[in-house]
N, C-alpha and C positions, 0 to 999 in steps of 0.2 A: 568504950564500956557499954555493955548491953543493959537494957532496962528489964524490969520484971515482965511487963506486958509482952515485949518482943520474945523473950525466952519462952513465955507461955504459949505464944502463937506458933513458934517453931516446934515446940514439943508436941503440940496438938496435931500439926500437919504430919509430922513424922509418925506418930502413932496411927493416924488414919491410913497412911501409906502402908505401914507394916500390916495393919489389919486386912487391907485389901489384898496385899500379896500373900498373906498367910491364909486367907480364905476362911477365917474363923476357926482354924485348926488349933489344937493345943500346942503350946510351945512354938517351935519354928517348923512344924511339920509341913504346913502349907507353903512356907517359903522354900523349903527344900524341894517340894514338888514342882514349883515354878522354875527353880534353877535347873531341875532335871529336864523339864519340858523345853526350856530355852536351849539347853545343850543338844537335845534330840532334834529339835527343829533346825537349829543352825547346822548341825552335822548333815541333816538330810538335804539342806539347800546348798551346802558348800560345793563350789565348782571344782571338779577334779580333772586330772589329766587323763584323757580317754585312752592314752597309750598304755595306761596301767590297768590292772584288773579292776572291774567295777564292783565296789563293795557297798554301794549306796543302799541304805535301809529302805526296804519296800513294804514294811508292815504298815500299810496305809491306815488301818484303824487307830493304831498307836500314834502315828504322825498326826492324824486328824485331831485326836484327843489333845495332843500337845499344842497344836495351833489354836484350838478352842480355849485352852487354859490361858495361853498368852493373849488371846483376844480379850478374854474376860478381864485379865489384869492390865489391859491397855498397853501391852508391850509390842504389838505388831508393828507400829511405826519404827520403833527402835530396831526390831528384827530386820525390817526392810533396809534400813541404813547399813546394818551389819552385812546383809546379803550383798548389797552394792559394793561395799568395801572388799568383800571376799572376791567378787567378780573382777574388780579392778586389779587385785593382786595376781590373778591368773590370766589376764588379758595378753600378757607377753607370749603365752603359748600360741594364741591365734595369730598374733603379729608375725611370729616366726613361720607359721604355716603359710600365710599369705605371701610373705616375702619370698619363700622358696618357690611357690607355684608361679608367681609373676615373673621371677627371674627366668624360669624355664620358658614361659610364654614369650618373653622379650627376645629370647634366643631363637625360638622356632616359629613364633606367631601361629602356633597350632591352637585352634579354639577348643580342642578336646582337653587341653591343659586347663583352660578356664572352667570348662564344664566339671572337670575333676575337682578343682579347687572349691567350687561352689557346693558340690556334694559333700566335700570334707567339712566345709563350714557348717552345713546343715547337721552333720554328725555332732559337731561341737555344740550347736544350738540345742539339739535334742538331749545331749548329755547334761547340759546346764539348766535347761528350762524347767521351771516348777510345773508340777502336774496341775491339770485344770481343776481338780477337786479342791485345791487350796485357794481358789478365788481369782477373779479377773485382775484385781489390783496388783497382786504379786507377779502375775505373768506379764502384764503390760509394763511394769517397772523393769522387769528383766529384758523385755524386747527393746525398750528405749535405750537401756545401757548397752546392750549387745550391739545394736545397730549403730548407735552413736560411735562406739569404738571402731566397728568395722569400717564405716564410711571415712573415719579419720585416718585409717591406715592404708586404704586402697590407693595405689599409686596413680599418677596422671594417665598412665597407659591403660588403665582398667576400662574407662568408658568406651574407648574404641574397641577393645577386646570383647567387652560385653555386647557391643553392637554387632560385631562379626558373629558372635555366638547366636544372637537372635536372627541374623540373616541366614545362618545355616539351617534354621528350623523352617524357613519358608519353603513350601513344597515338599518337605520331608514328612516321614511318618510322625504323627502327633506324639509328643512326649509330655504327658500330663505330669509326670514326676518332676521333670525339669522346671516347668512353670510353677509347680507347687513349691519347689526349692526357692525360686525367685521370690515368691510371695512370703515365705517364712523369713527370708533374709531382708525383706523390705525393699527389694530391688524394683519391684513393679511400680511402687509409688515414687521411689527416688529417681528412676530413669524413665518415667512415663513418656516424656517428649522424645527421648532417644528411641524407645520402642516404636512410637508412632512414626518416627523418621525412617525406620526400616521399611515400613509400608509405603511411605511417600516416595522413597527412592525406587522401590519396586515399580510403583506406578509410573514414575518418570522414565525409568529405563524401558518399560514396556511401550510407552507412547513413542519414545525416540526410536525404538527398534522397529516398530510396526507401522508408524504413521508418517514418517518423514517422506515427503514427496509423493505420497499416495493420495491423490485427490479424486480419483474416479470411482471410489467406492466408499460407502459410509463406514466410519471407524468407531464412532462413539458407542454404538450398540455392541460391537465386538469387544471393546475395552470393558464395558460393564459385564459382559458375559465372562471375560477372563477374570474379573474381580470376583464374580460369584463362584467360579470354579476353583480358583487358586488362593485368593486372599481371604475370603470369608471363612473357609475352614480353619485357616491359620489364626484368624481373629478370635475364635471361640476360646482358646486357652488363655490368652492374656486378658480378654475383656468380658468373658462370660463363663468363667470356670465354675461358678456356683449355681449355674442354671440347671434346673431339674427337668424342665419340659421344653418342647420346641417353641411354644409361645413365649416362655420366659427368656429363652435364648434370643429370640428375635427382638424382644423388648430391650434387652440389655445391649444388643449390638446396634440398635437403631441410631443412637447418637453418634457413636464413633463411625458407623457405616456411612452416615450422612456426611461426616467430615471427609472421609476417604473418597466418596463420590464427588464431592466438591473439588477435591484435589485432582481427580481425573479430568473433570471439566476445565479446571484452571490450567492444568498442564497442556491439554490439547488446545485450549484457547491461546495460550502463549505460543505454542508451535505454529498454529495457523496464522496468528498475528504476525509472526516473523516471516511467514511465507506469503503473506496476503498479496504482495505485488505480483508474484509469479502465479498465484492462484487466479488472479484476475486476467493475466495474460493467457492462461490456459482455458479460460471459460469458452464454451459451455462444458468441456470435459471435466472441469473441476466443480460441477454443480453439487456433488455429494459433500465435498469439503465445505462449501458455503452453508449447506444445511446443517452440518455438524457445528460449524462456528455459530450459527444462529441459535442453536439449542444451548450451546455452552454459554453464550452471552446472556441468555435468560437465567442461567444458574449462577454465573459469575459476573459481577459488575465491573467489566473491563472495557466498556465502550470507549472511554476516553483514551485508554492505551491503544486501542485499535486505530482511532483517529490520528493520534500522534505518530504512530508507527507508519501509517500509510502516507501521511503528509511528509514525513521525513524521507521515505523511500521515493516519493514522487519528486521531491527536490533533488535527490541524489541521482535518480535514474531516468527522469522524464523531463523535468522543467529546466533545461539547459540548452544553450545554442547548438549543441551537437545533435539534438534530437530533431527529426523531421516533423513538420507540423502534422502531416497525415498520421504519423505514428502516435503523436500526442493525442490527436482526436480519436484515433482508434482505441487507445488505452482509456481515454475519458469515457467513451461510449461503453466499453466493457465494464468500467468502474460503475457507471450508472446502473447497468443491469445487475451486477453482482451485489452492490450495496442495497439495492431494492429487495433482493432476496433475503439478505441478512436483517434489514431494517425497513419493512414496507412503508412506515410513515415518512421516511426520507431524512431523518435528523442527521444520521451519520453521513449520508451523501451530501447534505448541505454543508456540513463542516469540512469535509474532505475536498469537495469540488471547488470551494471558493478560491483557493490559490491557483488552481488549474484554470479556472475561468478568467481570473485576472491576467494570468500569463498569456492565455490565448488571445485576449483582447489586445495585447501589446504586439502580437505577431502580425505582420502585414498581410500574410497569405492565408490567414485563418478562414476568412469569409470565402475566399476562392476555393479552399479545400472542402469546406462544408457544401458549397454549391455544387462542386464537382461530384460529390457523393450523391446529390439529389438527382443528377442526370446520368448516373451510372459510371462515373469515373473515379469514385473515391473509395474503392475497396469495400470494406465490410461495415461501414458506418450505418447503413440502412439495412434493416433486416427485411428480407423479402416476405417473410411470413407475418410481419407486423402490419396491422390494418392501417390503411392510409386515412388520415383524419386531418381536419383543419388545425392550424396552429392554435395551441391553447395558451391562455394567459392565466396569471395568478389571480385567484379570487377566493373568497371565504363564503361558503354557502351555509348560512346559519339555519336554513330550513331543512337541511339534510337530516333525516331521522337516524342515520347511522353515524352521526357526528361523534367524534371522540376527542377528548382533550389532548393537547399537545404533550409530547413526552417531557419528562421532568428535566432532561438535559438539553431541551431545545432552547436556542437563543432567542432574544427579543425580536429579531428580524425574521425568524423562521415562520413559514406558513405551511400548514398541513397540505393544502390543496395546491401543490406544485404541478407544473406540466408533467403529464405522465408518459407521453411518448418521447422517443429519443430526439426526433427532429425538433420538436418544440423546445426541448431542453437546450439543444445546440443553438437554436436561433435566439433563445433568451439570454445568451452570453452578451448580446448587444441590446441596447435600449430600444432599437427600432428595427423592423424588418425591411425598411426601405433599402438599407445597404445590401441586403441579400437580393432584393429584386434587381437592383442595378448590376450586381455581379452576375446574376442570372442572365441578364441581357447581354453582357459582355461575353460570357462563356457560350451562350447560344449563338451569338454572332460568329465567334471563332469556329464553332462546330458546323454551322451552316455553310460558311464560306469554304470549308475544307472538303465538303461533299462534292464528288465529281459525277457520280452516277445518277444524280437526280432523285435518289430515294430518300425522302425526308420523313418516312413513316415513324422511325424511332424517335426523332425529335418531336413529332406531333404527339406521340404517346407521352413523352416526357412533359410536354406542356400541359396536357390534360391532367396528368398526375399532380403537377405543380399547382394547377388551378384549384385542385381540391385542398391543397395545403395553404396557399397564400390568397386564394380568392380570385374571381374572374377579373376584377378591376386591375389588380397588380400585374396580371399577365397579358393585358391588352396589347402592349407594345411588342411582346414576344409573338403574339399571333400575327401582328402586322409584318414582322420580320419573316415569319414562316410563309405568309401569303406572298411577300415580295419574291421569295425564292421560286415558288411555283409560277408566279406571273413572269419572272425573268426567263424561265425555261420556255414558257409559251411565247413570249415576245421574240426570243431568239429563233424559235422554230418559224415564226412568221417572217422575220427578216431573212432567214436562210432560204425560205421559199421564194422570196422576191429576188434575192441575189445571193448566191452561195458565197460563203466566206469561211476562211480558216479561223476566224476569231469567234469565240463563244464567251462573251462577257456575262458576268453576274450583275444584274441591274437592281439596285436597292434604293429605297426612299431615304434620302439624307436625314430628314428630321426625325425618323423613327428608329434609327440605328445608332448604336454608340459611335463616338468619333473614331475614325480610322487614322492611322499615322499618315501624315502628309509627306509628300515627296516632290522634288523638283526634277525628277527624271524625264527627259525628252526622248521618246523612242524615235530612232532615226530610220531613214530609208523606207523599205517596204512595210515595216511595222507601222510607221506613221501613216502611210497611205491606206493600209487596211483599216486603221482606226477611223480615219476621215470618211472612208466609204461606208463603214458600218454606221457611223453617227448620222450620215445623210439619210440612209434608209430608215433608221430609227425615228428621225424627225418627221419623215414622211408618214410613218405609222402613228406617231404620237406628236402631233404638231405643237401641243402645248407644253412639251417637256424637252429638256436638253440633257445630253450626257456630259458628265464631268468625270474624265478618266482618272483612274488611280493606277498608272502604268507599272508601278513597282510591285503590285500584287499579282498573284497567280503563277502559272508556269507556262513555258513555251516548249513545244516539241520541234526540234530542228533536225534537218538532214543536211550535213555539211559535206560538199563534194570537193575533195582535194585531188591533186594530180594522180596520186597512187592509191587513194583509198576514199571511203565514204564513212563519215562519223555521224551516227544517229544518237541523239541525246535528248534528255528532258531537263531543262535548266530554268533558272529564275529569269524574269524579264531583264534585269540588269546584265546578266551573263549574255542573253540574246542580243541586247542592244550593243554590247561591246564587240561581239563577233560580227555584227552587222556592219560596224564601221570598217572593219578590216576587209569586208567583202564588197563594199560599195565605193565608187569613185576611183577605183584602180589603185588606191593607196594601201600598201600591204604592211606598212610599219607605222606605229603610233607610240608616242610616249604618254605618260600619265597626265601631264598638263593639257595636252591636246584632247585627250579623251574626256577629261572633266569639263573643258570648255565646250565640247560638242554635246555632251549628254546632260549637263547641268551640274549643280552644286552637289557633288557626291563626296562623301567622306573617304579618306584614304584607306581606312580599314576595309570598307565594303569593296572599294576598287581592287585592293590587293587580293582579297578573297576571290573576287571574280576572275582576276587574271590567273591566279593559281589553278582555278578550275580548268581553264583551257590549257595551261602548261601541263598539268597532270594528264590531260587527255591527249597530249601530243599535237594539239592544233596550233598553239602559239609557242614562240621561243623567245626567251629573254636574252638580248644581246649583251647584257651586263652593264649598260650605261643608262638604264631606265627606259629603254626603247624595246618595244615588242614587235615581232613580225610573224607573218603566217608561215607555218612549216608545211609547204606544199608537198615536199617529198621527205619522208622519214628516212633520211640517209643514215648509214651506220656511224658516220662521224658525229652526227648530231646526237645519235643515241648514246654514243660513248661519252659525249660531253655532258649529257644530262642523265641523272639517275633514272632508272626505270620507274615509270609511273605505276603506282599501285592500282589494282583493279577496284574501281569505285562503283557502287550501284548507281542506278539512275537517280538523279536529284529528286529528293522527296520535297514536296511543297512544305515550307515552314508554316507554322501557325500564323494565320492572318494577323498582322500587327494592329489589333484593335487596342485603342487606348484603354488601359485598365481603370478601374474605379479609383484606385489610389492616385494614378496620374491625373485623372480628371479633378479630384478633390484638391490635389496640390496646385494645379493650375488655377482653380477657382480661388484658393486661399491667397495666391499671389495678387489677385485683384484686391483683396481686403488688406493687403499689406500697406497700401497707401493710406487707408483709414488708420491702421495701427501706427504707422510712422507719424501721421499728423497728431494723434493723441500724445505720443511720447515727446514730440517736439514742443507741443503747447503746455502739457501738464507735467513734464518731467518723468520721474519713475512711477510706474503703476503696477499693482498686483494683478495676477491673472484673472481673478473674478471681476475686477473693475473693468479690465479690457473686454471681457466677455459681455458684461452688461452694456457697455457703450456700443459694441459691435452689433448688438441686436437691433439697433436703430438703422443699420446699413441695409439697403434693399437686397432681399433674397438671402440674407445670412441665416443659416439654420444649423450651424455646427455646435457640437457639444463642447463643454469646457475641456474634456479630455483631448478632443481633436485639436482644439486651440493650443493646449499645452504642448502637444506633439509638434505643431507648427512653430511655436515660439522656441522650442528646444532646437529645432533645425535652424532657425534664424540665429540662435546663439552660436551654434557650431560654425555657421558661415561668417560669424563676426559682425552681424548686423546689430545685435543687441547684447547687453551684458545683464547678468542676473545675480542679485545678492539679497539673501533673506526673503526670497519670494517676490522681489520687486524687479521689474524689467525697465531698463533704460537704454536709449539709443547709444550705440558705440560710436563715439566721435574720434 
């Protein structure tokens, strides 16, 4: 039951509403005018089927008057709601059109079908859209409703179809109407990323098509030129349609253009990163690719990806037992040169080189390969155009006016002033250059002892160059070795002038040369006599010195006279000693045991190799019971019994058996084994660092803990010790 005050309030509000709608007109005249304005406005906005004749009222002054009246009566919000409802009742017409067009596209995948569909949708949009004179609110409400419905009915195949349509416009004649249709339908905002992906894919396709494997010419500038000629004109329609001047266009394209240029650099950087190992192999022909990569890295922060990729490729293609040490060193040197081009401060090189340096330290022939390159035997490790300079060490020059802070991605152990030349970098793989000096001495000894013509000029030049790198003090022993060779030639000339001899020995100073492999070979017959005669003349010339023969070294030229032929050969001293036995004392048949007893403790492999030398040359014949005899006459029966001997060149002198640095160190470590054995006997199990600390008290001990670890690992493999949790214990 209502009360009087409530009835009074309702009556008052009703009267106010009626007065507002009636507009102060007599009776209900104003109300009738509002009703007519409503009907006129709604009929004007009502969406119609464009397939039917268009009868929409276009008397704009009348329509505008109706909208003003509704606005004054505050009925526009209600009109908007009615307009939206009318649109929704007609949306099925658009749904049918879209379904029909997309069905055709799914069958043919022809992008012109999609293009026709979008133009048809624009016709619907134009037919239903309110005119601009009616205000922004009405138009924006219509756009929201139209686009919402459109996006809800587009099938899942539409994005790919729309992308193909956008791709078809790249490089084609600009179609401003098409992009205007995209904007009207809201597709530019809806598929902004998809439109950008068209450009991204064009860039990626261009990079892969033109840049793969082409490292001998700059590519980045060409890609940017291609962007300016083909992509930038295409970008104007989707990203700068509203520009009216050149400056305005450039301003509108600046942001998106920067994104696309970034993608050019990123794509090229990704490609060169995947090719980086082969680019390094191809250096210096690939210098242009390195410069492009350097510029790309300044634009794209992918330094860590480059490091990871190169380290992964190094592990896969370089750091494995199947790779030769010289090849690893060559690749490492090329890596140094290439990464210094990409990153002059050396941060990338420091991060990439560390696994390579650790792996090279574990290879036993690394030092020898580096040293061989220093004396002209190591391939391309040393650049002839690179100035020769002393070995550099790491230091931090705080007084340098050009000092720059370290790169942001530099590790805590990185130092900017690393050795700059390649040789210093290679030597810095190890903690001390003494190992290289010792290896230099061994290699120089081998090269000097292999020279027959007495021309030592090349070795003298090498020593002078090495003195610039390692210093005079480190090369004093090498100078003594070189002087021994010249003195040996002079001494031999003097001895020959006193008493001619067929023997031309190389006389060296024992204490200044690396140890040579010892031998128990006793030269028999005339060879022994020649040695004794030469030694006597030498003692006469040098009364304070004595010769200690190393008869297993060198070569011997022989002329062997048999009954039906003469054999002239150049063989090793062991080969000559064996054939001398067969030619002295009238004994023409010897077995292996008799030869070993006569010549000394010779291992069976060396003896068998020497016997095969003479069998192959048809001088000796194996009777089958381990006894050999001279083949004085090469009868046809013997030839038939023995396969024909292959033609072999004159015996080449093998490398002098100089004891290598590794062999010397191994022999010295065996001396310290007694100390280690005593420690483990008295103290039980010990860790490696404790053993190293106690060994430092042993006289002459100067090994690093890494070298000690290598020795202990060898002792473990031999069964001398056992290792558990880093503790070593004697194996009982």
